[in-house]
N, C-alpha and C positions, 0 to 999 in steps of 0.2 A: 443551416448548420445543425448537425445532430448533437444532442446532449450526450456527454459521456459521465456516467455515474458509477462511482465506486461503492459497492455494498460490502461492508467488512464487519466481522466479529472481531472485537479487540478487547484486551484486558485494560485495567486502569493505567498500567505502565506501558501501554501501546503494542503489546505482543499480539501478533495475528497468526502465529504459526500453529498448524495442526489443530484447529479447534474441534474438528469432527471425530477424531479418534486417534489412538496411539500409533497406528500404522500409516496414518496419513502423510506425515512428513517428520521422520525422526532425525533428520540430518542435523549435524552439529551436536549429536548426543541429547537431542530435546527429549525430556522425559514426561512431558505433561500434556501429551496429545489427548484430545477429548475433553478439554476443560469447559466446553460449552454444555456438555450433556446434563450436568447437574442443575442447570439454570434454565434450560429450554422448556417452555410451557405453551399452553394454548394461546396465551397472549402474544408471544413472540411468533408462533405459527401464523396467526392472523396478520401480524405485521408483514411477515415476508409474503404471504399471499397478496396483500395489498400492494407491496412494492414491486411485485412481479406479475400483476394482474393484466397490465397493458402489454401490447407486443413489444418485443425487445430483441436485439442482437447481443451475442455474447463475444467479449473479447478476453481471451484467456492466454496465460503463459503456458509453457510446455508441461510443467509439473501439475499444474491444476487441470489442464486438459486431460492428462492421463488419468488423474483421480476420478474426474467427472465421467470419462468415457468408460471406466471400469465399473461405474455405478448406475448412472441415470438411464442408460438404454435398457437396463434390466428391471427398472421400476415400472409397475403397471401405472399408466397415466390416467386410467378412468378414476374419477373422483380425486385426483391429485393435480391441482392446477400448477403447482411448482414443477413437478416432473413433466407435465405436458408442455409447459412453457419452455423449459430447458431443452427437451428432445426436439421440439419443433423449431427452435430458434436457429438462425444463422450463426455459426461459430467461426470466429476468426481466431487464429492461433498463431502466436509468435514463437518461433524456435529456430535454433541454429543446427539442430541435430535431426529433427524429424524431416522425413522426405515425403511420407504419405500419411493420410489421415483416414482411419477406418470409420469413424463415427459419421453417421449420415449428416449431410448439410454443413460440413466443416471445410474450412479453407485456410491455408497457410498464408501469413504475411511474410514475404521474403524481403531481404535487404534491410534498409534502414527502418527500424520499428517506428520511430517518431514520425517520420514522414509517411510511412504507411498508415498510421493511425490518423494523422492530419487528413489525408485523403479520404479515409472512411468517414470522418466527421463531416467532410464537405459533400458527401453524397446524400441523396435522398434516402429515406428509410426511418425505422423506429429508433428509439434511443439505444445507445450502446451501454451495456452493463458489464462491469468487471467484478468477478468474484474470486476470492482467493488471490493468486497470481502476485505474490509479494514482490518478486523481482521486476515484473513488468510494471507494477505500480510505481516503483522507484523511477523508471524511465519516464513514465507519464508525468510524475511530479517534477522531474528535472526540466521538462519541456512545457510545463504549465498547461497540460492537456486535459486536466480533470475539472469538470464543471460543477460536480456535486458529489458530496460524501453522504452516504446513508449508513450511519454507524450504529452498532449495538455494542455499548460499552459494558463489559461485565465486571461485577464487583470483586475482582481478584487481582493480585499481582503476581507475576512469575519470575521476574528478575532476569530472565534470559530468554532468547528466542528471536525470531525474525520480527522486526517491528514495521508497523504501517509507515511511520515517518522516520526514515533512516537519513544518513548523511547524504547530501546532495538535494534535498527537498528545497524547492524555491521558497523564498520568503514572500508570501502572498496573503491576501485577506479573504476570509469567508464570512458569511452571514448566516446566523441560525434561523431556520424557517419553520422548524417543527421539532417538538421534543415531548417525551412522555416517559414514564417508568413502568417496568413490569412489576408484577407482585413479588418476583424474586430479586428485585433491585437492579435489573438491567436497564440502562439508560438508552433509549432510542432516540437518536438525534440526527436531523438532516441539516447539512451546511451547503450553501450554494456559493460559488466563486463570486467575490465582489471586491474589486479594487486592490489597492496595495496595502502593506503593513502600515498602520498608523503609529507614530511614535511621538513622544513628548517628554517633559521633564517636571518633576516635583522639587527640584533643587532650589535652594535659596537664590534670590536675585543676585546677592553678593556672597560668594562662598566664604565660609569661615577659614581660619588658619589650619584647622584640623582637617577640613575637607580638602584644602589645597595640598596639605602634606599627603593625604590619603591618595589623591590623584597622582601625585609624583611617584609615590611608592608603587601604584598600580602600573604606571607607565614604565618604570624601571624593570618591574617584573615581567611585563609583556615583551620588553625589548630583550631581556635575558632569555626568555622562553624561545623567541624567534631566533636568536642567535644559536642557541643550542639545537634547534630544529635543522638549521642550515648546516651545522657541523655534522650532525648525524647523516644528512643527505650526501655530504661530500664524502664521508667515511663509506657510506654504502656504495656510492659510485666508485670509490677507489677499490674496494673489495671485488666489486663486479668486474672492473677492468683488469684487475690482477688475475682473477679466475678465468676471464676470456683469453687473456694472453697466454695462460698455461695450456688451456684447451686448444687453442688455434695457433 
């Protein structure tokens, strides 16, 4: 079974959108593209060299593939192990719109992405690395296909933007295997998949009257929220049915 590792630059609040430049991914009106540049130094360069020094295949979403294909083939690989590794790697691309891939050694994954990735992991070959590809990562997380995270956590918050862990992420456990900090305050941390989420309680063995009242209040609030949500769903379905009856 091949390892699938996600290598991501993220902020303290989990944003991963457009770390490399303003034009990388301005979708959604994102204004902070290039937030990595002010913190990237020789330390992080050596970290990336180390994490990409062994043979690997790439698994990329469509948008990241297009970013990479417009940049890395034009970088001189002599003396640049990262460029050499990326250009020579086998590149698997998930897309519903692309029909051909011009970048050398690239192949489309067609049909069900999760099943396609599972088949890739079952094949012989080097580890599979995912860079960027925020949408693809959400699919991988929903299907528990990520074996390892190699994160570079930058000392900033952005408040908006595409996040590494979005809605739909499975609740699973990870173990920290390596961590260090750069001179500019970037935390480099590697987490490997390990078991399920561990839960417990620090509550008193016999709850107090105040605690029982608090729990009852929370229960009533949760019930009210659920009821309101169902009402909104019914209203939305009614509006849609009315619109469809007018149109058809």
